[in-house]
PDB file as gemmi writes it, atoms N, CA and C in Angstrom:
CRYST1    1.000    1.000    1.000  90.00  90.00  90.00 P 1                      
ATOM      1  N   MET A   1      -0.524  28.453  -3.397  1.00  0.00           N  
ATOM      2  CA  MET A   1      -0.921  28.932  -2.500  1.00  0.00           C  
ATOM      3  C   MET A   1      -2.166  28.431  -1.877  1.00  0.00           C  
ATOM      4  N   THR A   2      -2.527  28.319  -0.771  1.00  0.00           N  
ATOM      5  CA  THR A   2      -3.881  27.608  -0.149  1.00  0.00           C  
ATOM      6  C   THR A   2      -4.309  28.755   0.873  1.00  0.00           C  
ATOM      7  N   ILE A   3      -5.756  28.849   0.518  1.00  0.00           N  
ATOM      8  CA  ILE A   3      -6.745  29.732   1.192  1.00  0.00           C  
ATOM      9  C   ILE A   3      -7.563  29.087   2.478  1.00  0.00           C  
ATOM     10  N   LYS A   4      -7.090  29.267   3.796  1.00  0.00           N  
ATOM     11  CA  LYS A   4      -7.802  28.166   4.564  1.00  0.00           C  
ATOM     12  C   LYS A   4      -9.187  28.892   4.881  1.00  0.00           C  
ATOM     13  N   ARG A   5     -10.302  28.054   4.992  1.00  0.00           N  
ATOM     14  CA  ARG A   5     -11.480  28.168   5.243  1.00  0.00           C  
ATOM     15  C   ARG A   5     -12.029  27.003   6.487  1.00  0.00           C  
ATOM     16  N   ASN A   6     -11.671  27.232   7.479  1.00  0.00           N  
ATOM     17  CA  ASN A   6     -11.478  26.460   8.728  1.00  0.00           C  
ATOM     18  C   ASN A   6     -10.675  25.304   8.504  1.00  0.00           C  
ATOM     19  N   CYS A   7     -11.244  24.055   8.428  1.00  0.00           N  
ATOM     20  CA  CYS A   7     -10.347  22.966   8.370  1.00  0.00           C  
ATOM     21  C   CYS A   7     -10.374  22.522   6.920  1.00  0.00           C  
ATOM     22  N   TYR A   8     -11.208  23.365   5.877  1.00  0.00           N  
ATOM     23  CA  TYR A   8     -11.214  22.943   4.559  1.00  0.00           C  
ATOM     24  C   TYR A   8     -10.590  24.008   3.866  1.00  0.00           C  
ATOM     25  N   GLN A   9      -9.313  23.631   2.912  1.00  0.00           N  
ATOM     26  CA  GLN A   9      -8.334  24.618   2.567  1.00  0.00           C  
ATOM     27  C   GLN A   9      -8.904  24.808   0.907  1.00  0.00           C  
ATOM     28  N   ILE A  10      -8.822  25.867   0.522  1.00  0.00           N  
ATOM     29  CA  ILE A  10      -8.762  25.959  -0.969  1.00  0.00           C  
ATOM     30  C   ILE A  10      -7.599  26.006  -1.552  1.00  0.00           C  
ATOM     31  N   LEU A  11      -7.313  25.303  -2.306  1.00  0.00           N  
ATOM     32  CA  LEU A  11      -6.056  24.680  -2.683  1.00  0.00           C  
ATOM     33  C   LEU A  11      -5.691  25.479  -4.389  1.00  0.00           C  
ATOM     34  N   LEU A  12      -5.058  25.995  -4.750  1.00  0.00           N  
ATOM     35  CA  LEU A  12      -4.969  26.632  -6.245  1.00  0.00           C  
ATOM     36  C   LEU A  12      -3.942  25.429  -7.036  1.00  0.00           C  
ATOM     37  N   GLU A  13      -4.092  25.630  -8.304  1.00  0.00           N  
ATOM     38  CA  GLU A  13      -3.672  24.551  -8.976  1.00  0.00           C  
ATOM     39  C   GLU A  13      -2.303  24.237  -9.194  1.00  0.00           C  
ATOM     40  N   ASP A  14      -1.669  25.358  -8.684  1.00  0.00           N  
ATOM     41  CA  ASP A  14       0.065  25.556  -8.981  1.00  0.00           C  
ATOM     42  C   ASP A  14       0.426  24.826  -7.534  1.00  0.00           C  
ATOM     43  N   ARG A  15      -0.298  24.825  -6.477  1.00  0.00           N  
ATOM     44  CA  ARG A  15       0.340  23.979  -5.171  1.00  0.00           C  
ATOM     45  C   ARG A  15      -0.138  22.610  -5.228  1.00  0.00           C  
ATOM     46  N   PHE A  16      -0.776  21.996  -6.229  1.00  0.00           N  
ATOM     47  CA  PHE A  16      -1.315  20.714  -5.918  1.00  0.00           C  
ATOM     48  C   PHE A  16      -0.310  19.816  -6.177  1.00  0.00           C  
ATOM     49  N   ASN A  17       0.459  19.599  -6.895  1.00  0.00           N  
ATOM     50  CA  ASN A  17       1.809  18.819  -6.774  1.00  0.00           C  
ATOM     51  C   ASN A  17       2.542  18.913  -5.373  1.00  0.00           C  
ATOM     52  N   ASP A  18       2.488  19.835  -5.026  1.00  0.00           N  
ATOM     53  CA  ASP A  18       3.717  20.066  -3.430  1.00  0.00           C  
ATOM     54  C   ASP A  18       2.669  19.687  -2.423  1.00  0.00           C  
ATOM     55  N   VAL A  19       1.557  20.010  -2.522  1.00  0.00           N  
ATOM     56  CA  VAL A  19       0.483  19.535  -1.277  1.00  0.00           C  
ATOM     57  C   VAL A  19      -0.043  18.203  -1.334  1.00  0.00           C  
ATOM     58  N   ILE A  20      -0.348  17.775  -2.233  1.00  0.00           N  
ATOM     59  CA  ILE A  20      -0.892  16.420  -2.444  1.00  0.00           C  
ATOM     60  C   ILE A  20      -0.242  15.278  -3.134  1.00  0.00           C  
ATOM     61  N   ILE A  21       0.510  15.451  -4.262  1.00  0.00           N  
ATOM     62  CA  ILE A  21       1.090  14.335  -4.759  1.00  0.00           C  
ATOM     63  C   ILE A  21       2.487  14.136  -4.035  1.00  0.00           C  
ATOM     64  N   SER A  22       3.178  15.348  -3.593  1.00  0.00           N  
ATOM     65  CA  SER A  22       4.476  14.836  -2.768  1.00  0.00           C  
ATOM     66  C   SER A  22       4.594  14.641  -1.509  1.00  0.00           C  
ATOM     67  N   SER A  23       3.228  14.698  -1.137  1.00  0.00           N  
ATOM     68  CA  SER A  23       2.859  14.475   0.488  1.00  0.00           C  
ATOM     69  C   SER A  23       3.443  13.285   0.801  1.00  0.00           C  
ATOM     70  N   GLU A  24       4.022  13.233   1.778  1.00  0.00           N  
ATOM     71  CA  GLU A  24       4.406  11.893   2.526  1.00  0.00           C  
ATOM     72  C   GLU A  24       3.686  11.641   3.775  1.00  0.00           C  
ATOM     73  N   LYS A  25       2.881  12.452   4.221  1.00  0.00           N  
ATOM     74  CA  LYS A  25       2.061  12.621   5.621  1.00  0.00           C  
ATOM     75  C   LYS A  25       0.629  12.439   5.199  1.00  0.00           C  
ATOM     76  N   GLY A  26      -0.095  11.534   6.087  1.00  0.00           N  
ATOM     77  CA  GLY A  26      -1.264  11.242   6.401  1.00  0.00           C  
ATOM     78  C   GLY A  26      -2.340  11.439   4.967  1.00  0.00           C  
ATOM     79  N   TYR A  27      -3.599  11.543   5.061  1.00  0.00           N  
ATOM     80  CA  TYR A  27      -4.539  11.838   4.007  1.00  0.00           C  
ATOM     81  C   TYR A  27      -5.058  12.827   3.560  1.00  0.00           C  
ATOM     82  N   HIS A  28      -5.581  13.231   2.552  1.00  0.00           N  
ATOM     83  CA  HIS A  28      -6.062  14.418   1.719  1.00  0.00           C  
ATOM     84  C   HIS A  28      -7.094  14.008   1.247  1.00  0.00           C  
ATOM     85  N   LEU A  29      -7.974  14.653   1.181  1.00  0.00           N  
ATOM     86  CA  LEU A  29      -9.275  14.535   0.706  1.00  0.00           C  
ATOM     87  C   LEU A  29      -9.330  15.984  -0.334  1.00  0.00           C  
ATOM     88  N   VAL A  30      -9.564  15.713  -1.567  1.00  0.00           N  
ATOM     89  CA  VAL A  30      -9.656  17.102  -2.412  1.00  0.00           C  
ATOM     90  C   VAL A  30     -11.016  16.875  -3.144  1.00  0.00           C  
ATOM     91  N   ALA A  31     -11.524  17.807  -2.988  1.00  0.00           N  
ATOM     92  CA  ALA A  31     -12.811  17.900  -3.707  1.00  0.00           C  
ATOM     93  C   ALA A  31     -12.824  19.009  -4.780  1.00  0.00           C  
ATOM     94  N   PHE A  32     -13.164  18.907  -6.077  1.00  0.00           N  
ATOM     95  CA  PHE A  32     -13.236  19.651  -7.130  1.00  0.00           C  
ATOM     96  C   PHE A  32     -14.652  19.931  -7.371  1.00  0.00           C  
ATOM     97  N   ASN A  33     -14.701  21.362  -7.785  1.00  0.00           N  
ATOM     98  CA  ASN A  33     -16.235  21.715  -7.802  1.00  0.00           C  
ATOM     99  C   ASN A  33     -16.398  23.010  -8.644  1.00  0.00           C  
ATOM    100  N   ASN A  34     -17.095  23.765  -8.645  1.00  0.00           N  
ATOM    101  CA  ASN A  34     -17.206  24.994  -9.662  1.00  0.00           C  
ATOM    102  C   ASN A  34     -18.064  26.054  -9.019  1.00  0.00           C  
ATOM    103  N   GLU A  35     -17.357  27.375  -8.307  1.00  0.00           N  
ATOM    104  CA  GLU A  35     -18.162  28.172  -7.399  1.00  0.00           C  
ATOM    105  C   GLU A  35     -19.428  28.632  -8.527  1.00  0.00           C  
ATOM    106  N   GLU A  36     -19.692  28.446  -9.631  1.00  0.00           N  
ATOM    107  CA  GLU A  36     -20.816  28.913 -10.474  1.00  0.00           C  
ATOM    108  C   GLU A  36     -22.280  28.034 -10.000  1.00  0.00           C  
ATOM    109  N   TYR A  37     -21.906  26.731  -9.617  1.00  0.00           N  
ATOM    110  CA  TYR A  37     -23.419  26.302  -9.381  1.00  0.00           C  
ATOM    111  C   TYR A  37     -23.634  26.216  -8.057  1.00  0.00           C  
ATOM    112  N   ALA A  38     -24.862  26.627  -7.977  1.00  0.00           N  
ATOM    113  CA  ALA A  38     -25.319  26.537  -6.374  1.00  0.00           C  
ATOM    114  C   ALA A  38     -25.410  25.377  -5.777  1.00  0.00           C  
ATOM    115  N   LEU A  39     -25.626  24.026  -6.179  1.00  0.00           N  
ATOM    116  CA  LEU A  39     -25.887  22.909  -5.577  1.00  0.00           C  
ATOM    117  C   LEU A  39     -24.095  22.484  -5.124  1.00  0.00           C  
ATOM    118  N   ASN A  40     -23.264  23.226  -5.474  1.00  0.00           N  
ATOM    119  CA  ASN A  40     -21.969  23.020  -5.351  1.00  0.00           C  
ATOM    120  C   ASN A  40     -21.867  23.755  -3.988  1.00  0.00           C  
ATOM    121  N   LYS A  41     -22.286  24.377  -3.645  1.00  0.00           N  
ATOM    122  CA  LYS A  41     -22.302  25.217  -2.273  1.00  0.00           C  
ATOM    123  C   LYS A  41     -22.651  24.652  -1.432  1.00  0.00           C  
ATOM    124  N   VAL A  42     -24.050  23.651  -1.277  1.00  0.00           N  
ATOM    125  CA  VAL A  42     -24.427  22.904  -0.578  1.00  0.00           C  
ATOM    126  C   VAL A  42     -23.189  21.993  -0.196  1.00  0.00           C  
ATOM    127  N   TYR A  43     -22.584  21.377  -1.118  1.00  0.00           N  
ATOM    128  CA  TYR A  43     -22.010  19.943  -1.094  1.00  0.00           C  
ATOM    129  C   TYR A  43     -20.695  20.679  -0.220  1.00  0.00           C  
ATOM    130  N   ASP A  44     -20.305  22.032  -0.622  1.00  0.00           N  
ATOM    131  CA  ASP A  44     -19.319  22.502   0.135  1.00  0.00           C  
ATOM    132  C   ASP A  44     -19.522  22.730   1.427  1.00  0.00           C  
ATOM    133  N   ASP A  45     -20.540  22.764   1.983  1.00  0.00           N  
ATOM    134  CA  ASP A  45     -20.869  22.775   3.427  1.00  0.00           C  
ATOM    135  C   ASP A  45     -20.931  21.622   3.883  1.00  0.00           C  
ATOM    136  N   ILE A  46     -21.705  20.608   3.252  1.00  0.00           N  
ATOM    137  CA  ILE A  46     -21.381  19.036   3.613  1.00  0.00           C  
ATOM    138  C   ILE A  46     -19.869  18.668   4.060  1.00  0.00           C  
ATOM    139  N   LEU A  47     -18.906  19.030   2.950  1.00  0.00           N  
ATOM    140  CA  LEU A  47     -17.550  18.667   2.848  1.00  0.00           C  
ATOM    141  C   LEU A  47     -16.764  19.266   4.118  1.00  0.00           C  
ATOM    142  N   GLU A  48     -17.195  20.837   4.284  1.00  0.00           N  
ATOM    143  CA  GLU A  48     -16.766  21.455   5.405  1.00  0.00           C  
ATOM    144  C   GLU A  48     -16.976  20.883   6.662  1.00  0.00           C  
ATOM    145  N   GLU A  49     -18.070  20.279   7.058  1.00  0.00           N  
ATOM    146  CA  GLU A  49     -18.397  19.615   8.060  1.00  0.00           C  
ATOM    147  C   GLU A  49     -17.341  18.359   8.326  1.00  0.00           C  
ATOM    148  N   VAL A  50     -17.465  17.613   7.076  1.00  0.00           N  
ATOM    149  CA  VAL A  50     -16.668  16.436   7.326  1.00  0.00           C  
ATOM    150  C   VAL A  50     -15.188  16.618   7.640  1.00  0.00           C  
ATOM    151  N   ALA A  51     -14.627  17.723   6.990  1.00  0.00           N  
ATOM    152  CA  ALA A  51     -13.160  18.102   7.166  1.00  0.00           C  
ATOM    153  C   ALA A  51     -13.213  18.327   8.970  1.00  0.00           C  
ATOM    154  N   ASN A  52     -14.035  18.991   9.349  1.00  0.00           N  
ATOM    155  CA  ASN A  52     -13.801  19.350  10.906  1.00  0.00           C  
ATOM    156  C   ASN A  52     -13.929  18.023  11.434  1.00  0.00           C  
ATOM    157  N   GLN A  53     -14.591  16.935  10.887  1.00  0.00           N  
ATOM    158  CA  GLN A  53     -14.829  15.774  11.875  1.00  0.00           C  
ATOM    159  C   GLN A  53     -13.494  15.145  11.604  1.00  0.00           C  
ATOM    160  N   PHE A  54     -12.757  15.127  10.707  1.00  0.00           N  
ATOM    161  CA  PHE A  54     -11.446  14.168  10.352  1.00  0.00           C  
ATOM    162  C   PHE A  54     -10.339  15.163  10.408  1.00  0.00           C  
ATOM    163  N   LYS A  55     -10.144  16.043  11.236  1.00  0.00           N  
ATOM    164  CA  LYS A  55      -9.332  17.179  10.984  1.00  0.00           C  
ATOM    165  C   LYS A  55      -7.958  16.587  11.872  1.00  0.00           C  
ATOM    166  N   GLU A  56      -8.333  15.761  12.478  1.00  0.00           N  
ATOM    167  CA  GLU A  56      -6.950  15.116  12.924  1.00  0.00           C  
ATOM    168  C   GLU A  56      -6.078  14.141  12.460  1.00  0.00           C  
ATOM    169  N   ASP A  57      -7.393  13.354  11.228  1.00  0.00           N  
ATOM    170  CA  ASP A  57      -6.560  12.460  10.514  1.00  0.00           C  
ATOM    171  C   ASP A  57      -6.450  12.575   9.312  1.00  0.00           C  
ATOM    172  N   MET A  58      -6.826  13.897   8.627  1.00  0.00           N  
ATOM    173  CA  MET A  58      -7.221  14.103   7.041  1.00  0.00           C  
ATOM    174  C   MET A  58      -6.969  15.364   6.868  1.00  0.00           C  
ATOM    175  N   LYS A  59      -6.246  16.022   5.739  1.00  0.00           N  
ATOM    176  CA  LYS A  59      -6.415  17.389   5.391  1.00  0.00           C  
ATOM    177  C   LYS A  59      -7.432  17.515   4.085  1.00  0.00           C  
ATOM    178  N   CYS A  60      -8.235  18.519   4.103  1.00  0.00           N  
ATOM    179  CA  CYS A  60      -9.128  18.663   3.093  1.00  0.00           C  
ATOM    180  C   CYS A  60      -9.017  19.781   2.261  1.00  0.00           C  
ATOM    181  N   HIS A  61      -9.065  19.633   1.099  1.00  0.00           N  
ATOM    182  CA  HIS A  61      -8.879  20.912   0.101  1.00  0.00           C  
ATOM    183  C   HIS A  61      -9.932  20.974  -0.897  1.00  0.00           C  
ATOM    184  N   ARG A  62     -10.159  21.985  -1.337  1.00  0.00           N  
ATOM    185  CA  ARG A  62     -11.404  22.423  -2.302  1.00  0.00           C  
ATOM    186  C   ARG A  62     -10.576  22.932  -3.666  1.00  0.00           C  
ATOM    187  N   VAL A  63     -10.765  22.609  -4.664  1.00  0.00           N  
ATOM    188  CA  VAL A  63     -10.376  23.085  -6.139  1.00  0.00           C  
ATOM    189  C   VAL A  63     -11.118  23.520  -6.713  1.00  0.00           C  
ATOM    190  N   ASP A  64     -11.412  24.895  -7.297  1.00  0.00           N  
ATOM    191  CA  ASP A  64     -12.258  25.163  -8.093  1.00  0.00           C  
ATOM    192  C   ASP A  64     -11.787  24.991  -9.666  1.00  0.00           C  
ATOM    193  N   SER A  65     -12.651  24.034  -9.983  1.00  0.00           N  
ATOM    194  CA  SER A  65     -12.567  23.582 -11.524  1.00  0.00           C  
ATOM    195  C   SER A  65     -12.420  24.602 -12.456  1.00  0.00           C  
ATOM    196  N   SER A  66     -13.279  25.623 -12.414  1.00  0.00           N  
ATOM    197  CA  SER A  66     -13.028  26.765 -13.282  1.00  0.00           C  
ATOM    198  C   SER A  66     -12.031  27.277 -13.239  1.00  0.00           C  
ATOM    199  N   ALA A  67     -11.362  27.538 -12.221  1.00  0.00           N  
ATOM    200  CA  ALA A  67      -9.782  28.369 -11.853  1.00  0.00           C  
ATOM    201  C   ALA A  67      -8.728  27.443 -12.301  1.00  0.00           C  
ATOM    202  N   SER A  68      -8.881  26.225 -12.317  1.00  0.00           N  
ATOM    203  CA  SER A  68      -7.974  25.144 -12.273  1.00  0.00           C  
ATOM    204  C   SER A  68      -8.024  24.103 -13.714  1.00  0.00           C  
ATOM    205  N   LYS A  69      -8.274  24.735 -14.737  1.00  0.00           N  
ATOM    206  CA  LYS A  69      -8.597  24.025 -15.854  1.00  0.00           C  
ATOM    207  C   LYS A  69      -7.468  23.126 -16.559  1.00  0.00           C  
ATOM    208  N   ASN A  70      -6.211  23.265 -16.329  1.00  0.00           N  
ATOM    209  CA  ASN A  70      -5.017  22.551 -16.585  1.00  0.00           C  
ATOM    210  C   ASN A  70      -5.045  21.356 -15.677  1.00  0.00           C  
ATOM    211  N   LEU A  71      -5.300  21.564 -14.435  1.00  0.00           N  
ATOM    212  CA  LEU A  71      -5.331  20.338 -13.326  1.00  0.00           C  
ATOM    213  C   LEU A  71      -6.534  19.543 -13.619  1.00  0.00           C  
ATOM    214  N   VAL A  72      -7.494  19.903 -13.987  1.00  0.00           N  
ATOM    215  CA  VAL A  72      -8.852  19.205 -14.308  1.00  0.00           C  
ATOM    216  C   VAL A  72      -8.560  18.544 -15.485  1.00  0.00           C  
ATOM    217  N   SER A  73      -7.809  19.334 -16.426  1.00  0.00           N  
ATOM    218  CA  SER A  73      -7.635  18.248 -17.727  1.00  0.00           C  
ATOM    219  C   SER A  73      -6.359  17.281 -17.593  1.00  0.00           C  
ATOM    220  N   GLU A  74      -5.335  17.673 -16.627  1.00  0.00           N  
ATOM    221  CA  GLU A  74      -4.557  16.617 -16.453  1.00  0.00           C  
ATOM    222  C   GLU A  74      -5.061  15.629 -15.683  1.00  0.00           C  
ATOM    223  N   LEU A  75      -5.762  15.493 -14.684  1.00  0.00           N  
ATOM    224  CA  LEU A  75      -6.450  14.479 -13.989  1.00  0.00           C  
ATOM    225  C   LEU A  75      -7.316  13.966 -14.735  1.00  0.00           C  
ATOM    226  N   GLY A  76      -7.765  14.086 -16.195  1.00  0.00           N  
ATOM    227  CA  GLY A  76      -8.976  13.647 -16.862  1.00  0.00           C  
ATOM    228  C   GLY A  76     -10.557  13.945 -16.187  1.00  0.00           C  
ATOM    229  N   ILE A  77     -10.731  14.978 -15.290  1.00  0.00           N  
ATOM    230  CA  ILE A  77     -11.840  15.144 -14.946  1.00  0.00           C  
ATOM    231  C   ILE A  77     -13.000  15.527 -15.718  1.00  0.00           C  
ATOM    232  N   ASN A  78     -14.190  14.722 -15.716  1.00  0.00           N  
ATOM    233  CA  ASN A  78     -14.835  14.956 -16.778  1.00  0.00           C  
ATOM    234  C   ASN A  78     -16.571  15.506 -16.444  1.00  0.00           C  
ATOM    235  N   SER A  79     -16.584  15.342 -14.976  1.00  0.00           N  
ATOM    236  CA  SER A  79     -17.887  15.772 -14.396  1.00  0.00           C  
ATOM    237  C   SER A  79     -17.428  16.125 -12.777  1.00  0.00           C  
ATOM    238  N   ILE A  80     -18.451  17.013 -12.350  1.00  0.00           N  
ATOM    239  CA  ILE A  80     -18.156  17.662 -10.808  1.00  0.00           C  
ATOM    240  C   ILE A  80     -19.340  17.672 -10.383  1.00  0.00           C  
ATOM    241  N   PRO A  81     -19.269  17.649  -9.089  1.00  0.00           N  
ATOM    242  CA  PRO A  81     -18.047  17.557  -8.300  1.00  0.00           C  
ATOM    243  C   PRO A  81     -17.886  16.379  -8.312  1.00  0.00           C  
ATOM    244  N   ILE A  82     -16.401  16.185  -8.036  1.00  0.00           N  
ATOM    245  CA  ILE A  82     -15.626  15.036  -7.798  1.00  0.00           C  
ATOM    246  C   ILE A  82     -14.661  14.917  -6.642  1.00  0.00           C  
ATOM    247  N   VAL A  83     -14.332  14.107  -5.821  1.00  0.00           N  
ATOM    248  CA  VAL A  83     -13.767  13.872  -4.363  1.00  0.00           C  
ATOM    249  C   VAL A  83     -12.872  12.829  -4.808  1.00  0.00           C  
ATOM    250  N   TYR A  84     -11.768  13.090  -4.525  1.00  0.00           N  
ATOM    251  CA  TYR A  84     -10.342  12.366  -4.342  1.00  0.00           C  
ATOM    252  C   TYR A  84     -10.078  12.098  -2.798  1.00  0.00           C  
ATOM    253  N   ILE A  85      -9.527  10.755  -2.471  1.00  0.00           N  
ATOM    254  CA  ILE A  85      -8.802  10.632  -1.105  1.00  0.00           C  
ATOM    255  C   ILE A  85      -7.459  10.198  -1.467  1.00  0.00           C  
ATOM    256  N   TYR A  86      -6.556  10.936  -1.120  1.00  0.00           N  
ATOM    257  CA  TYR A  86      -5.260  10.530  -1.279  1.00  0.00           C  
ATOM    258  C   TYR A  86      -4.484  10.231  -0.049  1.00  0.00           C  
ATOM    259  N   LYS A  87      -3.278   9.150  -0.452  1.00  0.00           N  
ATOM    260  CA  LYS A  87      -2.257   9.147   0.727  1.00  0.00           C  
ATOM    261  C   LYS A  87      -1.099   8.748   0.141  1.00  0.00           C  
ATOM    262  N   ARG A  88       0.123   9.576   0.704  1.00  0.00           N  
ATOM    263  CA  ARG A  88       1.127   9.670   0.051  1.00  0.00           C  
ATOM    264  C   ARG A  88       0.905   9.720  -1.608  1.00  0.00           C  
ATOM    265  N   GLY A  89       0.355  10.732  -2.118  1.00  0.00           N  
ATOM    266  CA  GLY A  89       0.348  11.094  -3.444  1.00  0.00           C  
ATOM    267  C   GLY A  89      -0.381  10.467  -4.402  1.00  0.00           C  
ATOM    268  N   LYS A  90      -0.998   9.084  -3.778  1.00  0.00           N  
ATOM    269  CA  LYS A  90      -1.864   7.760  -4.441  1.00  0.00           C  
ATOM    270  C   LYS A  90      -3.257   8.207  -4.009  1.00  0.00           C  
ATOM    271  N   VAL A  91      -4.105   8.206  -5.034  1.00  0.00           N  
ATOM    272  CA  VAL A  91      -5.748   8.194  -5.139  1.00  0.00           C  
ATOM    273  C   VAL A  91      -6.221   6.895  -4.240  1.00  0.00           C  
ATOM    274  N   LEU A  92      -6.702   6.593  -3.122  1.00  0.00           N  
ATOM    275  CA  LEU A  92      -7.299   5.697  -2.483  1.00  0.00           C  
ATOM    276  C   LEU A  92      -8.520   5.611  -3.098  1.00  0.00           C  
ATOM    277  N   LYS A  93      -9.276   6.477  -3.202  1.00  0.00           N  
ATOM    278  CA  LYS A  93     -11.110   6.534  -3.611  1.00  0.00           C  
ATOM    279  C   LYS A  93     -11.418   7.620  -4.486  1.00  0.00           C  
ATOM    280  N   THR A  94     -12.123   7.549  -5.325  1.00  0.00           N  
ATOM    281  CA  THR A  94     -12.809   8.427  -5.943  1.00  0.00           C  
ATOM    282  C   THR A  94     -14.277   8.497  -6.077  1.00  0.00           C  
ATOM    283  N   LEU A  95     -14.931   9.680  -5.757  1.00  0.00           N  
ATOM    284  CA  LEU A  95     -16.360   9.842  -5.381  1.00  0.00           C  
ATOM    285  C   LEU A  95     -16.904  10.859  -6.607  1.00  0.00           C  
ATOM    286  N   VAL A  96     -17.444  10.260  -7.469  1.00  0.00           N  
ATOM    287  CA  VAL A  96     -18.240  11.495  -8.495  1.00  0.00           C  
ATOM    288  C   VAL A  96     -19.427  11.636  -8.079  1.00  0.00           C  
ATOM    289  N   GLY A  97     -20.221  12.971  -8.037  1.00  0.00           N  
ATOM    290  CA  GLY A  97     -21.355  13.215  -7.640  1.00  0.00           C  
ATOM    291  C   GLY A  97     -21.484  13.793  -6.053  1.00  0.00           C  
ATOM    292  N   ILE A  98     -22.474  14.051  -5.696  1.00  0.00           N  
ATOM    293  CA  ILE A  98     -23.068  14.350  -4.331  1.00  0.00           C  
ATOM    294  C   ILE A  98     -23.285  13.393  -3.667  1.00  0.00           C  
ATOM    295  N   TYR A  99     -22.735  13.301  -2.879  1.00  0.00           N  
ATOM    296  CA  TYR A  99     -22.846  12.466  -1.455  1.00  0.00           C  
ATOM    297  C   TYR A  99     -23.126  12.819  -0.111  1.00  0.00           C  
ATOM    298  N   SER A 100     -23.755  12.244   0.690  1.00  0.00           N  
ATOM    299  CA  SER A 100     -24.395  12.488   1.811  1.00  0.00           C  
ATOM    300  C   SER A 100     -23.429  12.750   3.101  1.00  0.00           C  
ATOM    301  N   LYS A 101     -23.535  13.623   3.889  1.00  0.00           N  
ATOM    302  CA  LYS A 101     -22.370  13.827   4.833  1.00  0.00           C  
ATOM    303  C   LYS A 101     -21.943  12.137   5.711  1.00  0.00           C  
ATOM    304  N   VAL A 102     -23.348  11.453   5.859  1.00  0.00           N  
ATOM    305  CA  VAL A 102     -23.391  10.217   6.352  1.00  0.00           C  
ATOM    306  C   VAL A 102     -22.580   9.244   5.871  1.00  0.00           C  
ATOM    307  N   TYR A 103     -22.823   9.227   4.270  1.00  0.00           N  
ATOM    308  CA  TYR A 103     -21.990   8.338   3.264  1.00  0.00           C  
ATOM    309  C   TYR A 103     -20.555   8.830   3.553  1.00  0.00           C  
ATOM    310  N   LEU A 104     -20.058  10.092   3.338  1.00  0.00           N  
ATOM    311  CA  LEU A 104     -18.690  10.490   3.418  1.00  0.00           C  
ATOM    312  C   LEU A 104     -18.007  10.086   4.625  1.00  0.00           C  
ATOM    313  N   THR A 105     -18.553   9.976   5.455  1.00  0.00           N  
ATOM    314  CA  THR A 105     -18.231   9.893   6.878  1.00  0.00           C  
ATOM    315  C   THR A 105     -17.719   8.659   7.093  1.00  0.00           C  
ATOM    316  N   LYS A 106     -18.752   7.759   6.867  1.00  0.00           N  
ATOM    317  CA  LYS A 106     -18.639   6.131   6.809  1.00  0.00           C  
ATOM    318  C   LYS A 106     -17.858   5.830   5.745  1.00  0.00           C  
ATOM    319  N   THR A 107     -17.428   6.240   4.815  1.00  0.00           N  
ATOM    320  CA  THR A 107     -16.567   6.125   3.665  1.00  0.00           C  
ATOM    321  C   THR A 107     -14.961   6.530   3.964  1.00  0.00           C  
ATOM    322  N   ILE A 108     -14.742   7.444   4.467  1.00  0.00           N  
ATOM    323  CA  ILE A 108     -13.756   8.013   5.042  1.00  0.00           C  
ATOM    324  C   ILE A 108     -13.072   7.510   6.370  1.00  0.00           C  
ATOM    325  N   ALA A 109     -14.384   7.061   7.509  1.00  0.00           N  
ATOM    326  CA  ALA A 109     -13.842   6.252   8.658  1.00  0.00           C  
ATOM    327  C   ALA A 109     -13.286   4.986   8.028  1.00  0.00           C  
ATOM    328  N   LYS A 110     -13.798   4.049   6.821  1.00  0.00           N  
ATOM    329  CA  LYS A 110     -13.390   2.722   6.533  1.00  0.00           C  
ATOM    330  C   LYS A 110     -12.186   2.943   6.126  1.00  0.00           C  
ATOM    331  N   ILE A 111     -11.859   3.966   5.366  1.00  0.00           N  
ATOM    332  CA  ILE A 111     -10.575   4.167   4.468  1.00  0.00           C  
ATOM    333  C   ILE A 111      -9.211   4.454   5.744  1.00  0.00           C  
ATOM    334  N   ILE A 112      -9.534   5.129   6.582  1.00  0.00           N  
ATOM    335  CA  ILE A 112      -8.565   5.512   7.776  1.00  0.00           C  
ATOM    336  C   ILE A 112      -8.320   4.138   8.678  1.00  0.00           C  
ATOM    337  N   LYS A 113      -9.558   3.721   8.765  1.00  0.00           N  
ATOM    338  CA  LYS A 113      -9.423   2.498   9.776  1.00  0.00           C  
ATOM    339  C   LYS A 113      -8.498   1.217   9.371  1.00  0.00           C  
ATOM    340  N   SER A 114      -8.628   0.934   7.781  1.00  0.00           N  
ATOM    341  CA  SER A 114      -8.223  -0.164   7.292  1.00  0.00           C  
ATOM    342  C   SER A 114      -6.980   0.170   6.762  1.00  0.00           C  
ATOM    343  N   ARG A 115      -6.124   1.334   6.802  1.00  0.00           N  
ATOM    344  CA  ARG A 115      -4.656   1.495   6.557  1.00  0.00           C  
ATOM    345  C   ARG A 115      -3.878   1.506   7.629  1.00  0.00           C  
TER     346      ARG A 115                                                      
END                                                                             
């Protein structure tokens, strides 16, 4: 199940493989964070803005790491927030930590342009 928040969808771990790994279409940004940390709320807002900016080229998703412990373990995630950019189920870029909107925008634009 996914819950849509404008262009930035909340993705539950039971749908991860169907929505991300099995996808044959376009790009996916997947941000893992934790609802309990105030700083992640700030980052969530930045990611929402980025999602709106790239809504024609990329689907953006958020996974709550505390509610998706099996997926976090399966992916070997040791720190959050972490952002993955996927295309056709393959990770193109991993960003660990919090990045500015400007950096995220430039990084995503470069990935989309180069593919």
